[in-house]
Every structure is written in C-alpha cells, then in structure tokens.
N, C-alpha and C positions, 0 to 999 in steps of 0.2 A: 502495501503500500505506499505511496505516494507520500512523503515528510512534509507540507505548507505549513509555512511562521510568517502568519500575519502582522503587522504595525501599523497598527489606524484610529479611525473614526468611530466610536458609537455615540447615535444619538436617536432622542425620539419626534418619527417624522408627526408634526403635525397637517394633516391633510384636510383641504376642500377644493372639491368639484365644483367647478362653474364654466358656465359658456363660452365665455370667451379671457382670455386676461384684461383688466382692468390699465388703460393709459393711468398717467400721471394727473393726480387731482379726483382718481373717478370710483366710486364706491360700485363694483355690483355683485349683483345678490346671487350668491352663489345656489351649492347645497348639499351634498351627501356631508357631512364633516364624521374623521376620524382618527387614530393614534392608531399609528405604526412604527412597528420596529425599526434603523437605518441607523446611516451613518458609513460611507464608505466602507469603514474598514473592515465591519462587521458584518455587513453587506457580502461583501469580499470573502470575511471568512465560513461564514453561512453558507456563499454558495461554491466553493470551494469543499467543504463537507461534501454537502450534498455531493459532486460531482465525486465521492468515492476516494477519498483524501483523509489521510488524518491531520488534524490540524490542529494547530496555537492560536490566542492570540493574545497581542501588548497592546492594552488600553489603558484606559482611565472616565471613570464615570463615579459622580458624584452616591452623597451616601443618602438619592433619595429617593421617590419609589421607581421614578423612571428608570435610574441604577441600576436596583432590585430587578424589575421587566428585564432591561437589557441582560444584565447579566445572567440570567434564567431564560431567556430564548436562545442565548449564544448555547452556552447548555444543553437544552434540548435537542437542540440542531445537532449537536455529535461536535460541540469547538470545546482544548479543553481551552478554560481562562485559570490557569494558575495562574498566570506574569496581568491579568485584568486585575487594576487596584482603584480601590473605592477611595478617591478625595473625602478630607473631613470637610470642609466650607464649601467649595466647587459647584455649585449644580452639576445634573447631567447635563451635555447638551442637547441642544434642541435642532428643527429645522424646521419650518413652513416652508408647506408646499403647493402652490395653486396647477390644478390640473384642468385643460382646458376641453373644449368637450372634441377633438381631435386627439386626444393623449399626450400632448404636448405637457409639459412643464414648466414651472419658474419656483426657483428655490432660493430662500434665505436663512442660512445656516446664523446658529450664536453657541458658537464653540464652548463656552461653559469650562467643564472640568477638562476634555480633551486637548487644553491649550495649558493643562499641567505637566503631560506626557514627555516625555523626558531621556535621559542618556541613564538615569539613573533606573528607569524600569527598565532598560533595554541590561543591562547589567542582570538581572534577576536572570534570564536569561543563560543557564553557564555554557553552552557552545551552539555557536550554531551550525557545525558539519554537522549536526544528528538533521539537519534536516535538506531537504532537498530543490525549494525551492524559495525565497524570502520576498513576499509581496507589500508593498506598501501604498502607500498616495498621497496627495499634498493635503489631503484634510489635516494631519497630522502635524507640527509645529516643525519647524525646517531644519531643528538641528539633532530631534529625532527624527528625519527620515534622513538629514546625511549620515550619522550613526548608524543607523540602520545599512544601508547600503556600502559606508567603509567596511561594518563587519565584517558584511555581506563576502566582499571581494577578499579581504580579509582570511576565511575561511572557502575561500573557492567554491562558492554552493550561488549559483542562478538567483540574480535582483532581479527583479520586476517595480517599476514604476509609473501606477496608473497616476497620468501627469492632471489631475483634477482638484479641489478647483487650482490651479496656477496662480502667483504672483509675480510682483520682480524678481525679488527677490530671488525663485526657483527653477532663472533661469542658472546659476550657478549649478544647479543639481543635472542640466542636460547629461554632461557626460557618465553622472555617479553611475546609473543601471546597467546590465547588462541590456532588457530592454526598456523599452521608453514607451508607454502606448498613451495619447493623450487624441484628443477628438480636433475639430479645426479648428475649434474658439482654442484652444488650450493651445494648440503649436505654435498662431500667430501669440499669446500670450508668451508664451516662453521665446519667443522670436522679435520679442518687440516691436510688433506689428499691429494697428489700431483693426478694431474687429471689422469695421468700415470695410477694408482696405481687399480686396477681392486677390488672391490666391492661389495657386494651382495647386493642387496637393503634393504632387509631383514635387513640385516646387518645395512647398515645405517641409518635405520631407528631406529633400534637402540640403537644403538650409539647417537643418537638424542633425542631418550629418558630418554638416563641415565646422559643428558649433560643437563638436568631438563626444552624439550619438555612436552607442555602437551599431543597436538595433532602433528601429521603430518602426510600432506599428501602430500607422495613422489611423482612429478608427471615424469613416463617413456617416456613419449612419445607415439612414436607404442607400445608401449606393455601397455597400460592405467596408472594405479597408484594402490601407493600405502597407506594405510589409516591405521594408527599404532595411538595405544593409549594405554600408560604404563602394559593392560593388555593383551588384543588383537592385534592381523593382520589379516588385508582385504582384498584382491587386488581385482580393481574395474578395468575389461579386454578396454579395448580402441576399441572406433569403426572404422572400416576400411574405408575407404577414400583415393583420389589421389589427390596427396596435389600441390598445388601453388606455396603459398606462408608461408609459418610455421611461419613470422616474432611475427604478433599479438595473435599467437594460444594460448599461456602460461599465457598470460595477459585474454585471451576469461575466460579461462579454470575459472581460481582462482575467475573473478570478479563473475561469475554463481556462483561457491560457497559457494560465500559469501550473494548472493541474495538469495540462497536455503536454507543458515542458517535463514539469514534473515527473512523468510519465516516459520521456525520453522521445517524443516528437519531438520534430523537424516545426520553425519558426511559421512553415505556411500552415501543415498541418495545425502547428496549436492554435492561429488563428482563423483559421475557418472552424474547427471546436468555439472558440468564444464567439464565432458568429453566429454558430448556432443557439447557445446559450444566450447569448443579447434579444434574439429574434425570441424566440419561448420567452423570455423575462418582460417582455412587452404585449405581452397578452395578459397581465396579470396585475389586476391593481395593487400597488404597494408594493414597499424596497423588497425585506425582505421578505417577506410570503411571495416576492413571485421568483426567487431565486429556482433555479430550475435541478432535476434533482440527474442525473449522471443516464439513465438510462431512459430518459423523457431527451436528452438532448442526445443518445447516441440514434434510438426509433425514428427522431425525428428528422434526422441528418439522411437516415435507411431511406424515409420515404419520397425524398428530395436527392435522390442520386451521388449523394455525399460521402457516405462513409468508407 
C-alpha cells in the first residue's frame, strides 16, 4: 500500500448555493446552506486515503467544535491524525463558499489555527523516508511548505505541491517540489502576471520550467491538463461530465495524481488518474464528501477507455 504524508490545512466550509454570484455591493438571495468539512490539506488527505493509500496528515485545528469535527472526519476516512495539533487559543479555519447554478464557486478563507502550522509540527514526524510521496499546498504557511519540501528532498522522497492559493512570496517555491500543480490563475500568480492578461497554457508551463520548476502539471479545468518537463510537453484530455459543484475537484485531482505517483506510475498516467478523480469530484456536492473512492475512479476510467 502506498504511503503518503499530507501537510496542510483543515477548514470547515460554510456553503451557500445561489442562482448567481453577486457583484460588488449587491445582495443575492441564496438557497440551501450547509457546513461541510474542507480545507485543501484535509480534502487531499481524505482523497489519498479513498484512493487506497495509507495516509498521515500534519495540520493544526482549534479546540472548538469545528476542530473536533474536522479531526473526527479525517479519522473516519482512515487518515492517521497522530500529527494533527489542537491549538489552545486560535479558532479552527473556515471557508465561506458560494456556489452558483452552473456549479462554479467563489471562496473566502479565514485561516485560523492553520496559520499556526510550522516547522515544530514537522519535527513531530520522525522520518520522511518512510513515505512514498509528500503532498502539500499553499493554504499552509509558506515556512511550513518550504520546510516540508526541503525535508522531502533530503529524504529522497517525491514531493508534490498543489500551488493554490498562491501569494507573491510563493514564487520562491516554484523550484522546490518534484511536481508543481497550479491551475491557470495560480500559474499567472506564480509568474507575476495579471489575471486579466491572456497567457497560453504552453507558455505558462514554459515560463514555470524556466523559473526552476522540475515538472509541471497545469490544471486546465474542462480542457484537461498539460504535463510539462524541461524537454517535452503532453496534453491530457478532460473527462466530460455535468458539474454539480467544482469546490473539491482540484484537490481530488492532485491527491489522485500523488497516489498514482506513489504507486510508481509515470507523470502522464498519474495526471490521467488525477483528471478522472477531479471529474468525479465535480459531480458531488461539498468538498471532503466529493473525494472519490479509488474503485470508482478505476471504473470511471474503464468506462471511458482510459484504464
């Protein structure tokens, strides 16, 4: 069984469905409200476990009802929480999510206890060499991400960085992981390019490689993904689905990619598995609840001739 260490965030998602996104100063009457477990780190830990990996998570939650629910949910999905810390004063992180009628989402995150995750938490993990892949994201503090990637490299373990949500300072991390996986908006942010500026995916990937990235998996939504290395590029097509909620699709994609790499698959094959997992996740409401089981991903791929 592949062994994966996930370092990252855990949030409680406060989700409102609405017919459309409001513009500035506008109030839109929404519909259903729900609380759903989320956070990029927790989502990806759950997705890795459901894909058949043995998973440990390093993270920080508050000593509050949300924190208890987040840890209990991780454990119920088979994630080992030996390295999850309960902060004595900071509240658990939350995300406020709006979902429109097409399934697209808009998210605001209050990081809470996630901001307290640091190098001391990583020191609780005795050895990174025990893992096949280390997976992290930019919802964790940059110091913790930087230390995670450094320890993975020292141990000779494959590292994967989900490059969302990016910040100006995150540009310094582009060359840190073995695989960096942004979406198009995140790639522009990492390159210091305005979101409104047009940039072809191949050019974005080329620029990330030039900036020091070793391998890039550029997530392109309904257009699939682009796998880029210093010497070649290859497109991976999307699986066509009718989306219900895209909130956790990127997390399912990156987690499935990581587990596939941990099993020894090459990067193109791992990206295809990721694309299938992301597509399935977009057909289910909620973040953590939408992370697909490995058997479902395999069947989905077989039905579409991609197994």
